[in-house]
SEKOL-390833 format. One record per residue (C-alpha): z, y, x; residue number from 1. Coordinates in steps of 0.05 Angstrom, whole numbers, plus 32768, in hexadecimal, padded with zeros to 4 digits. Layout:
     Z     Y     X  seq
     Z     Y     X  NUM
...
END
This chain:
     Z     Y     X  seq
  8C89  8553  84CA    1
  8CA6  852C  8504    2
  8C7E  8509  853B    3
  8C3C  8521  8556    4
  8C3A  8567  853B    5
  8BF1  8577  854C    6
  8BD7  8538  8529    7
  8BB1  855F  84F3    8
  8B8E  858C  8525    9
  8B60  8554  853D   10
  8B28  852B  851F   11
  8B27  84E0  852D   12
  8B00  84E5  856E   13
  8B30  851C  8584   14
  8B6C  84EF  8577   15
  8B4A  84B5  859B   16
  8B3E  84E2  85D7   17
  8B88  84F3  85D9   18
  8B98  84A8  85DA   19
  8B64  849D  8610   20
  8B84  84D3  863B   21
  8BCA  84B7  862D   22
  8BE1  84F8  860E   23
  8BF6  84D2  85CF   24
  8BFE  8489  85BD   25
  8BDF  8462  8583   26
  8C26  8457  8569   27
  8C33  84A2  8567   28
  8BF2  84AD  8541   29
  8C03  8475  8510   30
  8C49  8490  8503   31
  8C2C  84D7  84F9   32
  8BFC  84BA  84C5   33
  8C33  8492  84A3   34
  8C5F  84D0  849F   35
  8C28  84F6  847C   36
  8C1B  84BE  844B   37
  8C64  84BB  8439   38
  8C68  8507  8430   39
  8C26  8513  840C   40
  8C14  84D4  83E7   41
  8C45  84E2  83AF   42
  8C1B  8520  83A0   43
  8BD5  8501  83A3   44
  8BDF  84B5  839A   45
  8BA9  84A4  83CD   46
  8BC8  8468  83F1   47
  8BD6  842C  83C5   48
  8BE7  83F7  83F8   49
  8C0F  8405  8437   50
  8C00  83D9  8473   51
  8C2C  83FC  84A5   52
  8C45  83BD  84C7   53
  8BFE  83A1  84CA   54
  8BEA  83DF  84F2   55
  8C28  83DC  851E   56
  8C19  8394  852F   57
  8BD0  83A4  853F   58
  8BE7  83DA  856F   59
  8C1C  83AD  858F   60
  8BE8  8376  8598   61
  8BB8  83A7  85BA   62
  8B81  83CE  8598   63
  8B39  83C6  85B1   64
  8B21  83FD  85DF   65
  8AEF  8419  85AD   66
  8ADB  8462  859E   67
  8B15  846A  856C   68
  8B4B  8444  8590   69
  8B8E  8455  8571   70
  8B75  847D  8536   71
  8B97  846C  84F3   72
  8B67  8454  84BD   73
  8B6A  8443  8473   74
  8B3D  8412  844D   75
  8B25  841D  8406   76
  8B3F  83E9  83D5   77
  8AF7  83D2  83CA   78
  8AC2  83AF  83F5   79
  8AEA  83B3  8436   80
  8B05  836C  843F   81
  8B42  8367  846C   82
  8B5B  8320  847B   83
  8BA0  8313  845E   84
  8BA0  8352  8434   85
  8B90  8356  83EA   86
  8B55  837D  83CE   87
  8B62  838F  8385   88
  8B22  83B7  8378   89
  8B4E  83E7  8351   90
  8B54  83B3  831A   91
  8B8F  8391  82F8   92
  8B62  8355  82ED   93
  8B55  834C  8338   94
  8B9A  835F  8350   95
  8BAF  8316  8355   96
  8B71  82FF  837A   97
  8B82  82D6  83B9   98
  8B80  82FC  83FA   99
  8B43  82EF  8425  100
  8B47  82C8  8465  101
  8B0F  82EB  848B  102
  8B01  8335  8499  103
  8ABF  8351  8482  104
  8A90  8362  84BB  105
  8A99  83AC  84AC  106
  8AE4  83A6  84B5  107
  8ADB  837D  84F4  108
  8AB2  83B6  8511  109
  8AE6  83E9  84FB  110
  8B1B  83C1  8520  111
  8AEE  83BB  855D  112
  8AE8  8407  855E  113
  8B33  8409  856B  114
  8B49  8422  8526  115
  8B8F  8412  850E  116
  8B8A  83FD  84C5  117
  8BCB  8410  84A1  118
  8BBC  840F  8456  119
  8B8D  840E  841B  120
  8B76  8448  83EF  121
  8B6E  844E  83A4  122
  8B2D  8441  837F  123
  8B19  843C  8336  124
  8B0F  83F8  8318  125
  8AD4  83D6  833B  126
  8AC1  841B  8356  127
  8AA3  842D  8312  128
  8AB4  8477  8312  129
  8AAB  84B9  8335  130
  8AF5  84C7  832C  131
  8B2E  849B  8344  132
  8B5C  848B  8309  133
  8B67  8440  8303  134
  8B9A  8424  82D3  135
  8BB3  83F7  830B  136
  8BCB  842F  8339  137
  8BC5  846F  8312  138
  8B9C  84AD  8323  139
  8B8F  84C8  8368  140
  8B95  8514  8368  141
  8B6C  8547  838D  142
  8B95  8564  83C7  143
  8B77  85A9  83B9  144
  8B8B  85A7  836F  145
  8BB5  856C  8357  146
  8B9D  8575  830F  147
  8B56  8564  8324  148
  8B30  8527  833A  149
  8B29  8515  8383  150
  8AE6  84F5  8374  151
  8AD5  84AC  8372  152
  8AD0  8475  837E  153
  8AEA  8485  83C4  154
  8B1B  84B7  83A6  155
  8B57  849A  83C9  156
  8B35  849E  840D  157
  8B1F  84E6  83FF  158
  8B64  84FC  83E9  159
  8B85  84DC  8426  160
  8B55  84FE  8457  161
  8B55  853F  842F  162
  8BA1  853F  8432  163
  8B9C  8536  847D  164
  8BC1  84F4  847D  165
  8B8C  84DD  84AE  166
  8B49  84F7  84C7  167
  8B1B  84C3  84A8  168
  8B1E  8488  8478  169
  8AF2  844F  8460  170
  8AC7  845C  8422  171
  8A8B  843F  83FD  172
  8A54  845D  83D3  173
  8A2E  843D  8399  174
  8A1D  847B  8370  175
  8A3E  84B3  8397  176
  8A81  8495  83A7  177
  8A84  84B2  83EE  178
  8A5F  84F3  83E2  179
  8A81  8508  83A0  180
  8AC8  8500  83BD  181
  8AB3  8524  83FC  182
  8A9C  855F  83D1  183
  8ADC  855D  83A8  184
  8B0A  855C  83E4  185
  8AE5  8586  8418  186
  8ACE  854F  8446  187
  8A92  8531  8469  188
  8A76  84F6  8442  189
  8A39  84CF  8458  190
  8A17  8499  8430  191
  89F0  8476  8466  192
  89AB  8458  845E  193
  89AA  8418  8435  194
  89BF  83DD  8461  195
  89D3  8409  849C  196
  8A18  83E8  8496  197
  8A18  839E  8489  198
  8A3F  837E  844F  199
  8A45  833B  8473  200
  8A60  8308  8468  201
  8A72  8311  841F  202
  8A35  8335  8402  203
  89EB  833D  8413  204
  89E9  8381  83F1  205
  8A16  83A9  83C3  206
  8A01  83BB  837C  207
  89B9  83A7  8386  208
  89B5  83D1  83C6  209
  89D4  840F  83A7  210
  8A16  840A  83CD  211
  8A26  8414  8416  212
  8A66  841B  843E  213
  8A7B  8453  846E  214
  8AB2  8487  846E  215
  8ACD  84CC  845C  216
  8ADA  84F7  8499  217
  8AF0  853C  84AE  218
  8AB8  8547  84E0  219
  8A6F  8536  84E8  220
  8A79  8517  852D  221
  8AAC  84E6  8511  222
  8A7B  84D3  84DB  223
  8A45  84C5  850F  224
  8A71  84A1  8541  225
  8A8E  8474  850C  226
  8A49  8461  84F4  227
  8A37  844E  853B  228
  8A74  8420  853B  229
  8A63  83FC  84FA  230
  8A17  83FF  84F2  231
  89E9  83C5  84FC  232
  89D4  8384  84DA  233
  8A01  8349  84CD  234
  89F1  82FF  84CB  235
  89C6  82EE  848F  236
  89B8  8335  8477  237
  897E  8335  8446  238
  8962  8375  8465  239
  8977  83A9  8499  240
  8971  83F4  84A3  241
  8942  840F  84D8  242
  8967  8412  851B  243
  8978  8458  8535  244
  8954  8472  8572  245
  8997  8480  8594  246
  89E1  8483  8582  247
  89F0  84B0  8547  248
  8A27  84D2  856E  249
  89F1  84ED  859D  250
  89CF  8510  8562  251
  8A0D  853B  8557  252
  89FF  857B  857F  253
  89B7  8568  858C  254
  8987  85A0  8578  255
  8966  858D  8536  256
  8927  85B7  8543  257
  8909  85DE  850A  258
  8914  85B4  84CC  259
  88EE  85B9  848B  260
  8928  85C0  845A  261
  891A  85BB  840F  262
  894D  85C8  83D9  263
  8952  85BB  838F  264
  8982  85CD  8358  265
  8961  859E  8326  266
  898C  8562  8315  267
  8966  8522  8303  268
  8987  851F  82BF  269
  897D  8569  82B0  270
  89C7  857D  82AE  271
  89DB  85C4  82BF  272
  89FE  85D1  8302  273
  8A3B  85FE  8304  274
  8A34  8642  8328  275
  8A64  8630  8361  276
  8A3B  85F3  8372  277
  89FA  861A  8370  278
  8A18  8651  839B  279
  8A2C  861C  83CF  280
  89E5  8602  83D0  281
  89C5  8647  83D9  282
  89F7  8659  840F  283
  89E3  8619  8434  284
  8999  862A  842C  285
  89A5  866F  8449  286
  89CC  8651  8483  287
  8994  8621  8492  288
  8963  865B  8492  289
  8990  8684  84C0  290
  8991  8648  84F0  291
  8945  864B  84F4  292
  8931  8614  84C3  293
  88F8  861C  8491  294
  8915  861B  844B  295
  88F3  8618  8407  296
  8903  8605  83C0  297
  88E0  85C3  83B1  298
  88EF  8590  837A  299
  88DD  8549  838F  300
  88A7  852C  8362  301
  88CE  84EF  834B  302
  88D8  84CA  830A  303
  8918  84F0  82FA  304
  8920  84D1  82B5  305
  8926  848C  82D5  306
  8960  849D  8304  307
  899D  8494  82D6  308
  8980  845C  82A9  309
  896C  8434  82E7  310
  89B1  843B  8304  311
  89D2  8428  82C3  312
  89A9  83E8  82BD  313
  89BB  83D3  8303  314
  8A05  83E5  82FF  315
  8A0E  83C5  82BB  316
  89F0  8382  82D1  317
  8A17  8383  8312  318
  8A58  8391  82EB  319
  8A4E  8350  82C6  320
  8A48  832B  8308  321
  8A83  834F  8328  322
  8AB1  8340  82ED  323
  8AA0  82F7  82F5  324
  8AB2  82F6  833F  325
  8AFD  82EB  833C  326
  8B05  82B2  836E  327
  8B3A  828B  8349  328
  8B3B  82A1  8300  329
  8B04  8270  82EC  330
  8AED  829E  82B5  331
  8AD7  82E6  82AA  332
  8B0C  8317  8291  333
  8B1D  8324  8248  334
  8B13  8369  822C  335
  8B5D  837A  8232  336
  8B5F  8367  827C  337
  8B30  839E  8295  338
  8B26  83E7  8286  339
  8AFD  83FA  8249  340
  8AC1  8417  826D  341
  8ABE  83DC  829C  342
  8ABB  83AD  8261  343
  8A88  83D6  823A  344
  8A5C  83DF  8278  345
  8A5D  8393  8281  346
  8A49  838C  8238  347
  8A0D  83B8  8246  348
  89FF  838C  8282  349
  89FC  834E  8258  350
  89C2  836E  8233  351
  899B  837B  8273  352
  8967  8344  8277  353
  8947  8329  82B5  354
  8907  8351  82AA  355
  8931  8390  829D  356
  8954  8386  82E0  357
  8912  837C  8304  358
  88F7  83BB  82E5  359
  8935  83E1  82FB  360
  892D  83CA  8343  361
  88E4  83DD  8341  362
  88F6  8422  8326  363
  8927  842C  835F  364
  88F2  8419  8391  365
  88C1  8448  8370  366
  88F2  8481  8378  367
  88F8  846F  83C1  368
  88AD  8473  83CA  369
  88AB  84B6  83A6  370
  88E1  84D2  83D4  371
  88BD  84B7  8411  372
  8880  84E0  83FC  373
  88AD  851D  83F4  374
  88CA  8514  843A  375
  8884  8512  8458  376
  8887  855E  844C  377
  88D2  856C  8451  378
  8905  8553  8484  379
  8942  8563  845A  380
  8951  856C  8411  381
  898E  8596  83FD  382
  89AF  858F  83B9  383
  89F2  85A1  839C  384
  8A23  856A  83AC  385
  8A3D  856C  8365  386
  8A29  8590  8325  387
  8A71  85A6  8318  388
  8AB2  85B4  833C  389
  8AE3  857A  833D  390
  8AF1  8568  82F5  391
  8B37  8564  82D6  392
  8B58  8521  82D9  393
  8B4B  84FA  8299  394
  8B06  8516  828B  395
  8ADF  84DC  82A9  396
  8B09  84AA  8283  397
  8AFF  845F  828B  398
  8B26  8453  824A  399
  8AF0  8474  8220  400
  8AD3  8449  81E8  401
  8A90  846C  81EE  402
  8A72  8450  822E  403
  8A33  847A  8228  404
  8A5E  84B9  8225  405
  8A84  84A1  8262  406
  8A45  849A  828C  407
  8A2B  84DC  8271  408
  8A69  84FD  828C  409
  8A62  84DA  82D0  410
  8A1B  84F5  82D9  411
  8A2B  8539  82BC  412
  8A5C  853F  82F6  413
  8A32  851E  832D  414
  89E8  851B  831B  415
  89CD  8524  8362  416
  89ED  84E9  8387  417
  89D5  84A9  8365  418
  898D  84BE  8371  419
  8994  84AB  83BA  420
  89BA  846A  83AE  421
  897B  8454  838A  422
  894C  846A  83C2  423
  897A  8451  83FA  424
  8975  8492  8421  425
  89AD  84AE  844B  426
  89D1  84E9  842B  427
  8A0D  8512  8442  428
  8A3B  8542  841F  429
  8A57  857C  8448  430
  8A8C  85AF  8431  431
  8A60  85EB  843E  432
  8A6B  8614  83FF  433
  8A9A  864E  83FA  434
  8AD9  8633  83D8  435
  8ADD  863C  838D  436
  8B25  8653  8389  437
  8B4B  861D  83AE  438
  8B15  85E9  83A4  439
  8AE2  85D6  83DA  440
  8A98  85D2  83C6  441
  8A66  85A4  83E6  442
  8A1B  85A0  83F3  443
  89F2  8561  83F9  444
  89BF  8557  8431  445
  898C  851E  842A  446
  895D  8503  845F  447
  8924  84D1  845F  448
  8935  8487  845E  449
  8954  8471  849F  450
  895B  84B7  84BB  451
  89A6  84C4  84C2  452
  8995  84E3  8506  453
  8977  8522  84E6  454
  89B1  8526  84B6  455
  89E3  8525  84EF  456
  89BD  8559  8518  457
  89BA  858A  84DE  458
  8A00  857B  84C3  459
  8A1E  8588  8508  460
  89F8  85C8  850E  461
  8A11  85DF  84CA  462
  8A58  85CA  84DB  463
  8A56  85F4  851B  464
  8A3B  8630  84F6  465
  8A6D  862B  84BC  466
  8AA9  8601  84D0  467
  8AD4  85E2  849A  468
  8B07  85BC  84C3  469
  8B3C  85F3  84C1  470
  8B3E  85F2  8474  471
  8B75  85C7  8458  472
  8B9C  85C2  8417  473
  8BE4  85D7  840F  474
  8C0D  8596  840D  475
  8C52  857F  8421  476
  8C5D  8582  846C  477
END
């Protein structure tokens, strides 16, 4: 690999520090990232839109002096609106939508942080999967095992970061779409508290409040510093997250004190968890105990049977709305213009009445109250990140005619994540487990609503005790 040879030995803050000290230039970092995309993307199919000249021009015009000045960055092909650049949402139907004229507020803040945006990453159609296999662009492959899924819906972002094309990339999470790919690809993946990052000016909330934007990163400190750069309300937000007591970056390395750490192996839908995922959880529990925290098995007293049906009612109804949002088509798509599961999920949504939708929102809020009661006694909840190792490509198949079987497979793979989209709590996946063969294994940490600070303190402590940064897949140089 030509250019800046040490590029992969740094996280994003490390690269920005090199730029700040004039040991490397933003152009050198960008060209190092581009070289890795060109060498490795044919293996993983993570980057679906190259914006190399866009980034070169941003550098030539002068990047803002933010905390990540000069660091290359990729946007997911969903939710992140970049003026003058198409957003296809992973869908053939939306591929011809006109390009937006205004950045989303989240993208404006990413630019203000000094990031050099140089492409878009793959995502399943409308983000409706926990694998990344859209008909529009084809499957994204796991850099650790190209026959397996990289996770979804931020699977392109996870594969790009996992393949060390860059140290962090934009992602979003509506039912595990940051945390599941992080677990599949050995990364840090935080779903922030609901409304921590604004969706202005295009949306008030995503998927009835289930969805939030953030990133996949190699390090905990990058995750925290990036959230500092993007967090905060936007004009007209319908509600906002509680403000942090201090910058999240300052929580990384701060002593967490003695935390009350609970753990559970019981998935809300009752599915069995594979041994490798259970082993990762128990290893994390032992590590927490070794670090001086009080650990105990404790199953939150929540209405578990409501978790998946509540999600399905909300996602189905929102799919109807999303399919009708093409800005110029003037009509919703026909069945042959979208993927089969998208169409069938929307058909289910047409049968969700107004009272059904209200009941689903109330059920989600009830789960939030139940988890708040649990967190009165426990600071952190640990769960497996996934119930299974990354599944083979093709298993979570959006061409299935049986939409109920499709969603059954989704939540057999990832039963623990959607729980906290419904409650709005912050949850982070860390690659703490011993590798299962070549594959990384993740653990999920969940904190009370609004309390990313405790997550960052504990996550950084765990990262220092069991570092994962040196692990990397074998890919073309």
